[in-house]
Every structure is written in C-alpha cells, then in structure tokens.
C-alpha positions as a printed NumPy array, in Angstrom:
array([[ 81.625,  38.668, 111.25 ],
       [ 84.898,  39.734, 112.932],
       [ 86.248,  41.102, 109.668],
       [ 83.098,  43.248, 109.183],
       [ 83.53 ,  44.891, 112.619],
       [ 87.22 ,  45.344, 111.975],
       [ 86.488,  47.141, 108.659],
       [ 83.85 ,  49.329, 110.346],
       [ 86.313,  50.176, 113.126],
       [ 89.05 ,  51.054, 110.597],
       [ 86.593,  53.218, 108.65 ],
       [ 85.475,  54.948, 111.868],
       [ 89.095,  55.631, 112.858],
       [ 89.756,  57.077, 109.373],
       [ 86.721,  59.365, 109.63 ],
       [ 87.763,  60.565, 113.105],
       [ 91.301,  61.164, 111.832],
       [ 90.011,  63.215, 108.852],
       [ 87.771,  65.284, 111.132],
       [ 90.662,  65.965, 113.523],
       [ 92.975,  66.853, 110.618],
       [ 90.379,  69.259, 109.185],
       [ 89.853,  70.812, 112.61 ],
       [ 93.611,  71.216, 113.07 ],
       [ 93.935,  72.895, 109.648],
       [ 90.975,  75.202, 110.398],
       [ 92.476,  76.261, 113.748],
       [ 95.913,  76.775, 112.211],
       [ 94.539,  78.923, 109.382],
       [ 92.361,  80.976, 111.763],
       [ 95.161,  81.559, 114.276],
       [ 98.072,  82.103, 111.907],
       [ 96.872,  83.013, 108.402],
       [ 93.367,  84.447, 108.069],
       [ 90.119,  84.924, 109.938],
       [ 86.694,  86.394, 109.249],
       [ 85.639,  89.781, 110.632],
       [ 82.378,  91.746, 110.454],
       [ 82.357,  95.547, 110.358],
       [ 80.2  ,  97.226, 112.989],
       [ 79.521, 100.922, 112.763],
       [ 80.101, 103.657, 110.21 ],
       [ 83.622, 104.847, 111.079],
       [ 85.144, 103.477, 107.851],
       [ 82.476, 104.769, 105.413],
       [ 82.79 , 105.12 , 102.43 ],
       [ 85.492, 102.409, 102.231],
       [ 83.795,  99.811, 104.444],
       [ 80.178,  99.674, 105.545],
       [ 78.341,  98.241, 108.529],
       [ 77.751,  94.506, 108.048],
       [ 80.597,  94.09 , 105.522],
       [ 82.194,  90.694, 106.122],
       [ 85.958,  90.683, 105.645],
       [ 88.862,  88.293, 105.562],
       [ 91.748,  89.463, 107.752],
       [ 95.266,  88.405, 106.873],
       [ 97.249,  87.681, 110.007],
       [100.655,  87.63 , 108.299],
       [101.405,  91.132, 107.076],
       [103.908,  93.98 , 107.089],
       [102.454,  97.239, 108.344],
       [102.317, 100.019, 105.79 ],
       [100.727, 103.435, 105.858],
       [ 97.062, 103.33 , 104.807],
       [ 96.593,  99.614, 105.589],
       [ 93.178,  98.889, 107.115],
       [ 93.791,  97.082, 110.394],
       [ 91.694,  95.412, 113.09 ],
       [ 92.506,  95.624, 116.807],
       [ 90.8  ,  95.508, 120.204],
       [ 89.57 ,  98.79 , 121.683],
       [ 92.611, 100.321, 123.462],
       [ 90.214, 101.585, 126.162],
       [ 89.288,  97.997, 127.052],
       [ 85.575,  97.992, 126.141],
       [ 85.832,  94.519, 124.637],
       [ 84.897,  95.821, 121.176],
       [ 87.056,  95.282, 118.109],
       [ 87.801,  98.238, 115.835],
       [ 88.674,  98.519, 112.168],
       [ 90.606, 101.674, 111.171],
       [ 93.159, 102.931, 108.673],
       [ 96.806, 103.05 , 109.759],
       [ 97.901, 106.647, 109.208],
       [101.257, 107.13 , 110.955],
       [104.049, 104.787, 112.031],
       [106.578, 104.774, 114.891],
       [109.04 , 107.684, 114.795],
       [106.746, 109.914, 112.72 ],
       [105.003, 113.155, 113.557],
       [101.464, 113.716, 112.384],
       [ 99.12 , 116.662, 112.11 ],
       [ 96.162, 117.766, 110.063],
       [ 96.026, 121.406, 109.02 ],
       [ 93.392, 122.901, 106.706],
       [ 92.119, 119.392, 105.872],
       [ 95.544, 118.165, 104.773],
       [ 97.449, 115.288, 106.376],
       [101.047, 116.137, 107.228],
       [103.526, 113.402, 108.148],
       [106.891, 114.732, 109.3  ],
       [105.854, 118.119, 107.899],
       [105.109, 116.809, 104.379],
       [101.613, 116.871, 102.873],
       [100.461, 113.319, 102.18 ],
       [ 97.602, 112.699,  99.76 ],
       [ 94.658, 110.608, 100.987],
       [ 92.905, 109.476,  97.783],
       [ 90.504, 107.178,  99.68 ],
       [ 88.836, 110.331, 101.127],
       [ 88.243, 112.098,  97.804],
       [ 84.577, 111.102,  97.419],
       [ 83.755, 111.942, 101.043],
       [ 85.509, 115.318, 100.905],
       [ 83.615, 116.448,  97.784],
       [ 80.301, 116.11 ,  99.642],
       [ 81.509, 118.083, 102.647],
       [ 81.503, 121.886, 102.719],
       [ 83.709, 122.151, 105.824],
       [ 87.034, 120.564, 106.66 ],
       [ 86.485, 116.815, 106.604],
       [ 89.205, 116.245, 109.199],
       [ 89.461, 118.776, 112.021],
       [ 92.889, 120.305, 112.614],
       [ 95.081, 118.654, 115.25 ],
       [ 98.707, 117.964, 116.107],
       [100.175, 114.874, 117.72 ],
       [101.332, 117.058, 120.611],
       [ 97.762, 118.262, 121.3  ],
       [ 96.473, 114.686, 121.461],
       [ 99.284, 112.785, 123.191],
       [101.885, 115.264, 124.415],
       [104.462, 113.573, 122.136],
       [106.332, 115.063, 119.196],
       [106.695, 111.681, 117.451],
       [104.923, 108.353, 117.714],
       [106.754, 106.022, 120.14 ],
       [108.264, 102.681, 119.159],
       [105.805,  99.803, 118.714],
       [102.839, 102.207, 118.404],
       [100.785, 103.445, 115.454],
       [ 98.235, 106.202, 114.866],
       [ 94.94 , 105.18 , 113.237],
       [ 91.889, 107.033, 111.939],
       [ 88.584, 106.012, 110.395],
       [ 87.776, 107.143, 106.858],
       [ 84.552, 108.725, 108.153],
       [ 86.602, 111.394, 109.948],
       [ 83.676, 113.395, 111.392],
       [ 82.083, 110.201, 112.781],
       [ 85.049, 108.07 , 113.838],
       [ 86.384, 107.393, 117.307],
       [ 90.066, 106.729, 116.688],
       [ 93.588, 107.715, 117.789],
       [ 92.433, 111.313, 118.019],
       [ 90.347, 110.202, 121.032],
       [ 91.977, 107.023, 122.419],
       [ 95.616, 107.602, 121.457],
       [ 98.018, 105.074, 120.002],
       [ 97.42 , 101.441, 119.116],
       [100.079,  98.904, 120.102],
       [101.487,  97.156, 117.022],
       [101.322,  93.843, 118.9  ],
       [ 97.572,  94.35 , 119.448],
       [ 96.811,  94.457, 115.712],
       [ 94.945,  91.262, 114.864],
       [ 95.116,  91.482, 111.089],
       [ 94.879,  93.504, 107.915],
       [ 91.513,  93.765, 106.154],
       [ 92.121,  92.323, 102.736],
       [ 88.948,  91.001, 101.117],
       [ 85.185,  91.616, 101.389],
       [ 83.264,  88.348, 100.954],
       [ 79.754,  89.548, 101.892],
       [ 77.4  ,  91.142, 100.89 ],
       [ 77.68 ,  89.709,  97.402],
       [ 77.374,  93.096,  95.665],
       [ 80.545,  94.227,  97.489],
       [ 82.704,  91.12 ,  97.021],
       [ 86.264,  92.034,  96.169],
       [ 89.669,  93.076,  97.365],
       [ 89.881,  96.001,  99.78 ],
       [ 91.643,  98.871,  97.991],
       [ 95.339,  99.274,  98.745],
       [ 96.798, 102.791,  98.66 ],
       [100.394, 103.924,  98.592],
       [101.315, 107.09 , 100.424],
       [102.579, 109.86 ,  98.179],
       [103.589, 113.397,  98.954],
       [101.585, 116.138,  97.365],
       [103.515, 118.127,  94.801],
       [103.036, 121.854,  94.433]])
C-alpha cells in the first residue's frame, strides 16, 4: 500500500513540475519573445482591420515602416498600433500628399490602394516644426502615423512616441482565418524623378 501512495505522490509531483515548467515557458515567451494583440479601431485600414488578432514580436530592431504597438502617449490606458514613419535625428513633412524625410521624397507603397480611392490629398500637409516645434526628432523618440491617414489619431496629434514604450512589432495575423498571414514588410525608398 505504501508503494502505491509513493508512486501517486511521485506522479503528482511530476505533473505539478510540468505545469510549472509550462507556465514558466509561457510567461517567458509572452514577456520576452511574442504576445498576442487585437486591433481596435480603423486607423490602420487598409493594412490592418478592427478585430484582427496579431502576434507581436518583442525582440526587434526598429526600421522605417514597421508596424508597432505602444501605450497611448496621452495616458488614456489604450494601446495603439501605428506605422513607424520617422526615426530619431530625422526631419519629416508631408507636402502635396508626399512624405519627405530629411527633404527627400519617400514612397509609401502601403498607401497606394487607399490613395486611388481618394480625390483629395490622403495625408494633409504638415511639418515637424508645426506639430512639435522641433526641426528634427529627438533621441529615443519616433514619429508614427496610421495608414488610414484621414481617420488616424497619431503623432500628428499626440507627438512623439518613446522608443522604450514600444511593446512590439506586429508581425503575423492569426485571426480571422481569411486574413491569416505575415504582415507586409516595406523598405523605404526614395522616389526617383
């Protein structure tokens, strides 16, 4: 009888150990590698839609046009998803619906489908100076905008986002099933005349 209880106790300890190990791995992955995120709102249409479920990578190098997630800089408690447009040390402006970084026109291919359906300028003109009073983006800050430019609250309204506040890079849509796939990655390129 004693051996039966001993075997049950050993089995119970093994089960508890496996549960704790799985919990530890889950917490480690969520805190250091990846975590789920659900899109709320229409500010990233047509790239991301309300109710899209994403995987965020927590280990990443920031690059122009990455889609990033961060808490509302105004402190509302909401979490935003936007496209990283300009990096520290850069100037940014939009003139006649064209993005200019450090005075050079930068193509935004992810806006092509939205711009064709819009008769006016898709992105209203602005300069960094008009929004922030700065000529260039300060260290450890970035400038973000939603892909739905007419309907996005972004750095044009709330200013910079701290790099340290960025929680992850949107990398993969896992739900709804008809949208499963990698989030498109774009490289910045200057427009040639």
